[in-house]
C-alpha positions as CSV (number, residue, x, y, z in Angstrom):
1,Q,12.8,123.7,21.5
2,V,11.5,125.0,18.3
3,Q,9.6,128.3,18.8
4,L,8.9,131.7,17.6
5,V,8.6,134.6,20.1
6,E,7.1,137.9,19.2
7,S,7.7,141.2,21.0
8,G,7.3,144.9,20.5
9,G,3.6,145.3,20.6
10,G,1.9,148.1,22.6
11,L,-0.4,151.0,22.6
12,V,0.2,153.8,20.2
13,K,-1.8,156.8,18.8
14,A,-2.9,156.9,15.2
15,G,-0.1,158.0,13.0
16,G,2.5,156.5,15.2
17,S,4.9,153.7,14.7
18,L,5.9,150.4,16.2
19,R,8.4,147.7,15.4
20,L,7.6,144.1,16.1
21,S,10.2,141.4,16.4
22,C,10.0,137.7,16.0
23,A,12.9,135.7,17.4
24,A,13.3,132.1,16.4
25,S,15.0,129.3,18.3
26,G,15.6,125.7,17.4
27,L,15.6,126.5,13.7
28,T,17.3,128.7,11.2
29,V,15.1,131.4,9.8
30,S,17.1,131.8,6.6
31,S,15.8,128.4,5.5
32,Y,12.2,129.5,5.6
33,T,9.7,132.0,4.3
34,L,8.3,133.8,7.4
35,S,5.0,135.6,7.7
36,W,3.2,138.1,9.8
37,L,-0.5,137.7,10.3
38,R,-3.0,139.5,12.6
39,Q,-6.2,138.7,14.2
40,V,-9.1,140.7,15.8
41,P,-11.3,138.8,18.2
42,G,-14.2,137.3,16.4
43,K,-12.6,137.5,13.0
44,E,-10.3,135.2,11.0
45,R,-6.6,135.5,11.1
46,E,-5.5,137.9,8.3
47,F,-2.3,137.9,6.2
48,V,-0.1,141.0,6.7
49,A,3.3,140.3,5.0
50,W,5.8,137.6,4.2
51,I,9.5,137.5,3.4
52,T,11.5,134.7,1.7
53,G,14.5,133.0,3.3
54,S,17.0,135.1,1.4
55,G,15.1,138.2,2.2
56,G,15.0,139.1,-1.5
57,I,11.3,138.9,-2.0
58,T,8.5,140.4,0.2
59,N,4.8,140.6,-0.2
60,Y,2.2,142.7,1.6
61,A,-1.5,142.9,2.1
62,D,-3.0,145.8,0.3
63,S,-4.2,147.3,3.6
64,V,-0.6,147.7,4.8
65,K,1.3,148.3,1.6
66,G,3.4,151.4,1.8
67,R,3.1,151.7,5.6
68,F,4.6,148.4,6.9
69,T,8.0,146.9,6.1
70,I,9.0,143.3,6.8
71,S,12.7,142.5,7.1
72,R,15.0,139.9,8.6
73,D,18.3,139.6,10.3
74,N,19.5,136.1,9.7
75,A,22.5,136.6,12.0
76,K,20.1,137.3,14.8
77,N,17.6,134.6,13.6
78,T,14.9,137.3,13.8
79,I,12.4,139.0,11.6
80,Y,10.8,142.4,12.0
81,L,7.7,144.3,11.1
82,Q,8.1,148.0,11.0
83,M,4.7,149.6,11.2
84,N,4.3,153.3,10.3
85,S,1.3,155.6,10.0
86,L,-0.7,153.2,12.1
87,K,-4.4,153.4,12.0
88,P,-7.0,152.2,14.5
89,E,-8.0,149.4,12.1
90,D,-4.5,148.0,12.6
91,T,-5.4,147.1,16.1
92,A,-5.0,143.3,16.5
93,V,-2.9,140.5,17.9
94,Y,0.1,140.1,15.5
95,Y,1.6,136.7,15.0
96,C,4.7,135.5,13.2
97,A,4.6,132.1,11.6
98,I,6.4,129.6,9.4
99,R,3.3,128.4,7.6
100,S,5.0,125.5,5.9
101,R,5.7,124.0,9.3
102,N,2.5,125.2,10.9
103,L,4.6,126.9,13.5
104,W,3.2,130.0,15.2
105,G,4.3,132.4,17.9
106,Q,2.2,133.3,20.8
107,G,1.3,136.7,19.4
108,T,1.8,140.3,20.5
109,Q,-1.0,142.9,21.0
110,V,-1.0,146.1,19.0
111,T,-3.5,148.7,19.9
112,V,-3.9,151.9,18.0
113,S,-6.0,154.7,19.5
114,S,-7.7,157.3,17.5
């Protein structure tokens, strides 16, 4: 079964950190560019970051640049999103995705309290 499964979300105070994981099964992540996106209820899904299959190129939304880091471990078939200096406006459901295959995980909730 081809799927992406996110984990690592939770409740954290402003200024804190979380690391999200996205484990893939049924496919090899090194063959794809993977993305993290987030969504707040009532708003459109928003791009956060992506990383190429080789891991050599990354890209970030301006709102998270310098605070979030996307990485991958191809041996574990997993990508990560290290989130530091979290702000209340980072509160959202975070999804990992392979957009070229329209493949999405179920999402993980991140809540940042002020």
